[in-house]
C-alpha positions as CSV (number, residue, x, y, z in Angstrom):
1,M,0.0,0.0,0.0
2,D,1.3,3.5,-0.9
3,R,2.4,5.6,2.0
4,P,0.6,8.9,2.6
5,R,2.3,12.2,2.2
6,P,1.3,14.2,5.3
7,E,3.5,16.9,6.8
8,T,6.9,15.3,7.6
9,V,8.3,16.8,10.8
10,A,11.5,14.7,11.0
11,R,13.5,12.3,8.9
12,A,16.7,10.5,9.7
13,G,18.5,7.2,8.9
14,D,20.3,5.4,6.3
15,E,19.2,7.0,3.0
16,G,20.7,4.1,1.1
17,A,18.1,1.7,2.7
18,A,15.1,3.8,1.7
19,D,13.1,0.6,1.1
20,Q,13.4,0.0,4.9
21,Q,11.4,2.9,6.4
22,I,9.6,3.3,9.6
23,D,6.7,5.8,9.5
24,V,5.8,7.3,12.8
25,G,2.6,9.3,13.3
26,V,2.8,12.1,15.9
27,L,-0.7,12.6,17.3
28,V,-1.5,15.6,19.5
29,A,-4.2,15.0,22.1
30,H,-4.9,18.3,23.8
31,S,-7.2,19.4,26.6
32,P,-9.9,22.1,26.0
33,D,-7.6,24.7,27.4
34,G,-4.4,23.4,25.8
35,D,-2.5,25.1,23.1
36,R,-2.7,22.7,20.2
37,D,-0.2,24.5,18.0
38,R,2.5,24.8,20.7
39,L,1.9,21.1,21.6
40,R,2.3,20.2,17.9
41,S,5.5,22.2,17.6
42,F,6.9,20.5,20.8
43,G,6.1,17.1,19.3
44,A,7.8,18.0,16.1
45,R,10.9,19.3,17.8
46,M,11.0,16.2,20.1
47,A,10.8,13.9,17.1
48,S,13.5,15.9,15.3
49,D,15.9,15.7,18.3
50,A,15.4,11.9,18.7
51,A,15.4,11.0,15.0
52,D,19.1,11.0,14.3
53,E,19.9,8.6,17.2
54,L,17.0,6.3,16.1
55,G,18.3,6.2,12.6
56,A,21.9,5.6,13.6
57,A,20.9,2.8,16.1
58,T,18.6,0.9,13.7
59,D,20.3,1.7,10.3
60,V,16.9,2.4,8.7
61,V,15.0,5.6,7.8
62,W,12.7,7.0,10.5
63,Q,10.1,9.4,9.1
64,F,7.9,11.3,11.6
65,H,4.6,12.7,10.3
66,A,2.2,15.2,11.9
67,A,-1.1,13.3,12.3
68,D,-4.4,15.2,12.9
69,A,-4.9,16.6,16.4
70,A,-7.4,14.9,18.7
71,P,-9.2,17.3,21.2
72,L,-10.0,15.8,24.6
73,P,-13.3,16.5,26.4
74,D,-11.6,17.6,29.6
75,G,-8.2,18.0,31.2
76,A,-8.6,15.1,33.7
77,D,-5.8,12.6,34.1
78,R,-5.9,9.5,31.9
79,R,-4.6,6.0,31.5
80,P,-2.5,5.5,28.3
81,S,-5.1,2.9,27.1
82,E,-7.6,5.8,26.8
83,F,-5.6,7.0,23.8
84,L,-5.8,3.6,22.1
85,D,-8.9,4.4,20.1
86,R,-7.4,7.5,18.5
87,A,-3.9,6.0,18.1
88,T,-5.1,2.8,16.4
89,D,-7.4,4.7,14.1
90,R,-4.5,7.0,13.0
91,M,-2.2,4.0,12.7
92,V,-4.6,2.3,10.2
93,E,-5.5,5.4,8.3
94,G,-1.9,6.6,8.0
95,P,-0.8,3.8,7.7
96,Y,1.8,4.2,10.3
97,D,4.1,1.6,11.8
98,V,4.3,3.4,15.2
99,V,2.2,6.2,16.7
100,V,3.4,8.7,19.3
101,V,0.7,10.5,21.3
102,V,1.7,13.9,22.8
103,T,-0.7,15.2,25.4
104,D,-0.9,17.9,28.0
105,V,-3.0,16.0,30.5
106,P,-1.5,14.0,33.4
107,L,-0.8,10.3,32.6
108,R,-1.5,7.6,35.1
109,S,0.2,4.2,35.2
110,S,-1.2,0.8,36.3
111,R,0.3,1.5,39.7
112,E,-1.8,4.6,40.0
113,R,1.2,6.9,39.8
114,F,1.6,9.9,37.6
115,V,4.3,9.3,34.9
116,P,5.8,11.4,32.1
117,G,5.1,8.6,29.5
118,L,4.4,5.0,28.8
119,A,4.9,2.6,25.9
120,S,3.1,-0.4,24.5
121,P,5.6,-2.6,22.6
122,L,2.8,-4.8,21.4
123,G,0.6,-2.0,20.2
124,R,3.6,0.1,19.0
125,I,2.3,3.1,20.7
126,A,4.1,5.6,22.9
127,V,2.3,8.2,25.0
128,V,4.2,11.3,26.2
129,S,2.7,13.7,28.8
130,T,4.1,17.2,28.9
131,R,2.7,17.8,32.4
132,T,5.7,16.2,34.2
133,L,8.2,17.8,31.7
134,L,7.1,21.3,32.7
135,R,7.5,20.9,36.4
136,S,10.3,23.1,37.8
137,P,12.1,23.1,41.2
138,R,10.0,24.4,44.0
139,G,9.8,28.1,44.2
140,E,10.6,28.6,40.5
141,P,8.3,29.3,37.6
142,R,7.1,26.3,35.6
143,Y,9.0,25.5,32.5
144,A,7.5,26.4,29.1
145,L,7.4,23.9,26.2
146,D,10.2,25.7,24.4
147,D,12.5,25.8,27.4
148,Q,15.7,23.8,27.2
149,P,14.9,21.4,30.1
150,A,11.5,20.5,28.5
151,R,13.0,20.1,25.1
152,W,15.9,17.7,25.9
153,N,14.0,15.7,28.6
154,G,11.2,15.3,26.1
155,A,13.5,14.0,23.4
156,T,15.2,11.7,25.8
157,L,11.8,10.3,27.0
158,L,10.7,9.8,23.4
159,L,13.9,7.9,22.6
160,H,13.5,5.8,25.7
161,L,9.9,4.9,25.0
162,L,10.6,4.0,21.3
163,G,13.4,1.8,22.6
164,H,10.7,0.0,24.6
165,V,8.6,-0.3,21.5
166,L,11.5,-2.0,19.8
167,G,12.0,-4.4,22.6
168,A,14.8,-2.8,24.7
169,S,14.5,-2.9,28.5
170,H,15.6,-0.9,31.5
171,G,18.6,-3.1,32.1
172,D,20.1,-2.1,28.8
173,G,21.8,1.1,30.1
174,D,22.3,4.6,28.8
175,V,19.1,6.0,27.3
176,M,17.2,2.9,28.5
177,E,17.9,3.6,32.2
178,P,14.6,4.3,34.0
179,F,13.7,7.9,32.9
180,R,14.3,10.7,35.4
181,F,13.7,14.3,34.6
182,D,17.0,16.2,34.7
183,P,16.7,20.0,34.5
184,T,20.4,20.3,33.5
185,R,20.0,18.0,30.5
186,R,21.1,19.7,27.3
187,S,21.5,16.6,25.0
188,I,20.1,13.2,24.6
189,P,22.0,10.0,25.7
190,R,22.8,7.2,23.2
191,F,21.8,3.6,22.9
192,D,24.3,1.1,24.2
193,V,26.4,-0.7,21.6
194,D,24.7,-4.1,22.4
195,V,21.3,-2.4,22.3
196,R,22.1,-1.0,18.9
197,R,22.8,-4.5,17.6
198,H,19.4,-5.6,18.9
199,L,17.6,-2.6,17.5
200,D,19.3,-3.1,14.1
201,R,17.9,-6.6,14.0
202,I,14.4,-5.8,15.2
203,A,13.8,-2.7,13.2
204,D,13.4,-4.7,10.0
205,E,10.3,-6.3,11.5
206,V,8.6,-3.0,12.4
207,P,7.0,-2.2,9.1
208,A,4.2,-4.8,9.8
209,A,2.3,-6.9,7.4
210,E,-1.2,-5.7,6.6
211,V,-4.2,-7.1,4.7
212,R,-7.3,-5.6,3.1
213,A,-10.1,-7.6,4.6
214,R,-13.7,-6.9,4.0
215,S,-15.1,-10.3,5.2
216,R,-15.1,-11.3,8.9
217,L,-13.7,-14.7,8.0
218,R,-10.6,-13.2,6.3
219,R,-10.0,-10.9,9.3
220,L,-10.3,-13.8,11.7
221,A,-7.8,-15.8,9.6
222,F,-5.3,-12.8,9.6
223,H,-5.6,-12.4,13.4
224,A,-4.9,-16.1,13.9
225,T,-1.8,-16.1,11.6
226,S,-0.5,-12.9,13.2
227,A,-0.8,-14.6,16.7
228,A,0.9,-17.8,15.4
229,R,3.8,-15.7,14.1
230,N,4.2,-13.8,17.3
231,P,3.2,-16.1,20.2
232,R,6.0,-14.7,22.5
233,Q,4.7,-11.1,22.4
234,V,1.2,-12.3,23.3
235,L,2.3,-14.4,26.1
236,Q,4.5,-11.7,27.5
237,A,1.6,-9.3,27.6
238,L,-0.6,-11.9,29.2
239,V,2.0,-12.5,32.0
240,R,2.5,-8.7,32.5
241,S,-1.3,-8.1,32.8
242,R,-1.8,-10.6,35.6
243,A,-5.1,-11.3,33.9
244,P,-6.4,-14.1,36.2
245,L,-6.5,-11.4,39.0
246,L,-8.4,-8.9,36.9
247,P,-11.8,-9.8,38.5
248,L,-10.5,-8.4,41.8
249,S,-10.2,-5.0,40.0
250,L,-13.7,-5.3,38.6
251,P,-16.1,-5.4,41.6
252,K,-19.2,-5.1,39.3
253,L,-18.2,-8.2,37.4
254,A,-17.3,-10.1,40.5
255,T,-20.6,-9.1,42.3
256,A,-22.7,-10.1,39.3
257,A,-21.0,-13.5,39.2
258,L,-21.2,-14.2,43.0
259,T,-24.7,-12.9,43.8
260,P,-26.7,-15.6,42.0
261,T,-24.3,-18.4,42.9
262,L,-24.8,-17.7,46.6
263,V,-28.5,-18.3,46.0
264,I,-28.1,-21.3,43.7
265,V,-25.7,-23.1,46.1
266,F,-28.6,-23.5,48.6
267,S,-30.9,-24.8,45.9
268,A,-31.6,-28.6,45.8
269,E,-32.1,-28.5,42.0
270,A,-28.5,-27.2,41.5
271,W,-27.1,-30.0,43.7
272,D,-29.2,-32.6,41.8
273,V,-27.7,-31.5,38.5
274,G,-24.2,-31.1,39.8
275,F,-24.2,-34.6,41.4
276,H,-25.6,-36.3,38.3
277,L,-23.3,-34.6,35.8
278,S,-20.4,-36.6,34.5
279,N,-16.9,-35.1,34.9
280,A,-16.5,-34.7,31.2
281,T,-19.8,-32.9,30.8
282,A,-19.0,-30.6,33.7
283,A,-15.6,-29.8,32.3
284,A,-16.9,-29.2,28.7
285,F,-19.7,-26.9,30.1
286,A,-17.1,-24.9,32.0
287,V,-14.7,-24.5,29.0
288,V,-17.5,-23.5,26.6
289,S,-19.0,-21.1,29.1
290,V,-15.6,-19.4,29.8
291,V,-14.9,-19.0,26.1
292,A,-18.4,-17.7,25.5
293,A,-18.2,-15.2,28.3
294,A,-14.9,-13.8,27.0
295,T,-16.2,-13.6,23.5
296,Y,-19.4,-11.8,24.7
297,L,-17.4,-9.2,26.6
298,L,-15.1,-8.6,23.6
299,F,-18.0,-7.7,21.3
300,A,-20.5,-6.3,23.8
301,Q,-17.9,-3.9,25.3
302,N,-16.4,-3.2,21.8
303,L,-12.9,-4.0,22.9
304,S,-11.4,-4.7,19.5
305,F,-9.3,-2.1,17.7
306,P,-9.6,0.1,15.8
307,R,-13.2,0.9,16.9
308,D,-14.1,2.3,13.4
309,R,-14.4,-0.1,10.6
310,H,-11.4,-0.1,8.3
311,Q,-10.7,-2.2,5.2
312,V,-7.0,-2.4,6.2
313,V,-5.9,-4.5,9.2
314,T,-2.2,-4.3,10.3
315,E,-0.4,-7.1,12.0
316,H,0.3,-5.2,15.3
317,T,-3.4,-4.2,15.4
318,A,-4.4,-7.8,15.0
319,L,-1.9,-8.7,17.8
320,V,-3.5,-6.2,20.1
321,N,-6.9,-7.7,19.5
322,V,-5.7,-11.2,20.1
323,T,-4.0,-10.1,23.3
324,V,-7.1,-8.4,24.6
325,F,-9.2,-11.6,23.9
326,V,-6.6,-13.8,25.6
327,V,-6.5,-11.5,28.6
328,L,-10.3,-11.6,28.8
329,L,-10.2,-15.4,28.5
330,A,-7.7,-15.6,31.4
331,A,-9.8,-13.2,33.4
332,M,-12.8,-15.4,33.0
333,V,-10.8,-18.4,34.2
334,G,-9.7,-16.3,37.2
335,L,-13.4,-15.4,37.8
336,F,-14.3,-19.1,37.6
337,V,-11.6,-20.1,40.1
338,L,-12.7,-17.2,42.5
339,V,-16.4,-18.2,42.4
340,G,-15.6,-21.9,42.5
341,G,-13.3,-21.5,45.5
342,I,-16.0,-19.6,47.5
343,I,-18.7,-22.2,46.6
344,L,-16.4,-25.1,47.6
345,T,-15.7,-23.4,50.9
346,I,-19.4,-23.1,51.6
347,E,-19.9,-26.8,50.6
348,L,-17.1,-27.9,53.0
349,L,-17.7,-25.6,56.0
350,V,-21.3,-24.6,55.9
351,F,-23.3,-27.6,54.6
352,P,-23.7,-30.4,57.1
353,P,-22.4,-33.6,55.5
354,N,-25.4,-35.7,56.5
355,L,-27.7,-33.3,54.8
356,M,-26.3,-34.1,51.4
357,A,-25.9,-37.8,52.1
358,N,-29.6,-38.1,52.9
359,W,-30.7,-36.4,49.8
360,P,-33.5,-38.7,48.3
361,S,-32.3,-38.1,44.7
362,L,-28.9,-39.6,45.4
363,E,-28.5,-43.2,44.4
364,D,-25.4,-43.6,46.5
365,P,-25.6,-41.8,49.9
366,A,-21.8,-41.4,50.0
367,V,-20.7,-37.8,49.1
368,T,-17.1,-37.6,47.9
369,I,-14.8,-34.6,47.5
370,A,-15.1,-35.2,43.7
371,D,-18.9,-34.7,43.9
372,L,-18.4,-31.4,45.8
373,V,-15.8,-30.1,43.3
374,R,-18.0,-31.1,40.3
375,T,-21.0,-29.4,41.8
376,G,-19.0,-26.3,42.8
377,A,-17.6,-26.1,39.2
378,F,-21.2,-26.3,37.8
379,I,-22.4,-23.5,40.0
380,A,-19.3,-21.4,39.3
381,T,-19.8,-21.8,35.6
382,I,-23.3,-20.3,35.9
383,G,-21.7,-17.5,37.9
384,V,-19.2,-16.7,35.1
385,L,-22.0,-16.5,32.5
386,S,-24.0,-14.3,34.9
387,G,-21.1,-12.0,35.6
388,A,-20.4,-11.5,31.9
389,L,-24.0,-10.9,30.9
390,A,-25.1,-8.8,33.9
391,G,-21.9,-7.3,35.2
392,G,-19.6,-6.6,32.2
393,L,-16.6,-4.3,32.7
394,E,-16.8,-1.0,34.5
395,S,-14.3,0.5,32.2
396,R,-13.3,-1.0,28.9
397,T,-10.0,0.8,29.0
398,I,-8.7,-1.3,32.0
399,V,-8.1,-4.4,29.9
400,G,-6.0,-2.6,27.4
401,H,-4.3,-0.7,30.2
402,L,-3.1,-3.8,32.0
403,A,-2.4,-5.9,28.9
404,L,-0.6,-3.5,26.5
405,F,1.2,-0.8,28.4
406,R,4.3,-1.1,30.6
407,D,3.8,0.1,34.2
408,R,6.6,2.6,34.3
409,P,8.6,4.7,31.7
């Protein structure tokens, strides 16, 4: 697909390898009171300052384009995942290989701390907040966007975040050291020699595959092949998100799952069904229900990216969608374990053993631990379906926030 010709704000790299080019969209997301033009100029200068080192480290051409500005409804602090809609739309429309979001609102990490910026290696998105870059020592006026401390710390932060996008980590030294604002900074640090070798190898993979897909079946096939080519990235995001613990952060979902099960567990009909189910049937019912609950949440909460329908789907956008679904799947497994554990505890500690043994519907009066586990799993499965249908997610941004973005710059 031909690349667009928007305003180019910076270009650097090996001109002899023009066929290897990384196109970066610089998207300005400003508050109602923010100065859009000054923020755009800051983003362009930040990209220009960082471009030479990126080109030298990766041996490919980096071209930064000024994407359309995206006004925000208010100046409240935000999670980086709240910019995913705009960023993925611009990424597909561009098309861009990487999107950098420059905003003037505070940015909040998964640890509920205010940070100057965060990166999503899987989504290939970096978010930079100027709020932290403009803080000055106590008793002195705040920095302006064109002041030297804001300029060079902004360029260093951008270089650091793009290093994360390319797979570098904090242990790689120099510019990849955990970012700290330094008011005396007047230049940007460099990538370590070993990191340069890594970036040189990985940069060739950044211009991602893309497909024109009008049919849902072709889109699904492209998502599956993208995940099959990049299983490590999906698994890393799954581990980082701690997805099985996600229900603990979603009280509405957990409450909707637990409330009916606390009634059902004292119902004779539920016990009759649970005791007479085979182990295979109970397991199949649980698996199908967990997958169905995750699929329902994905479409009901509109968690796939980009939100707007586009004919073009890029590989990293497909990977984002696969990761979100896998995280939802793991979260439903976590919800199943949570509800099942509570039900099993009630069965073991609350119900008198003789009460179940004397149930007239039981052919064998002996009640084993396997019977209790199977019954608890059956009731927990109903709870998972109830939680997905009645509870949902309080905020659809939290899944992307935990799954896609690092927790510190």
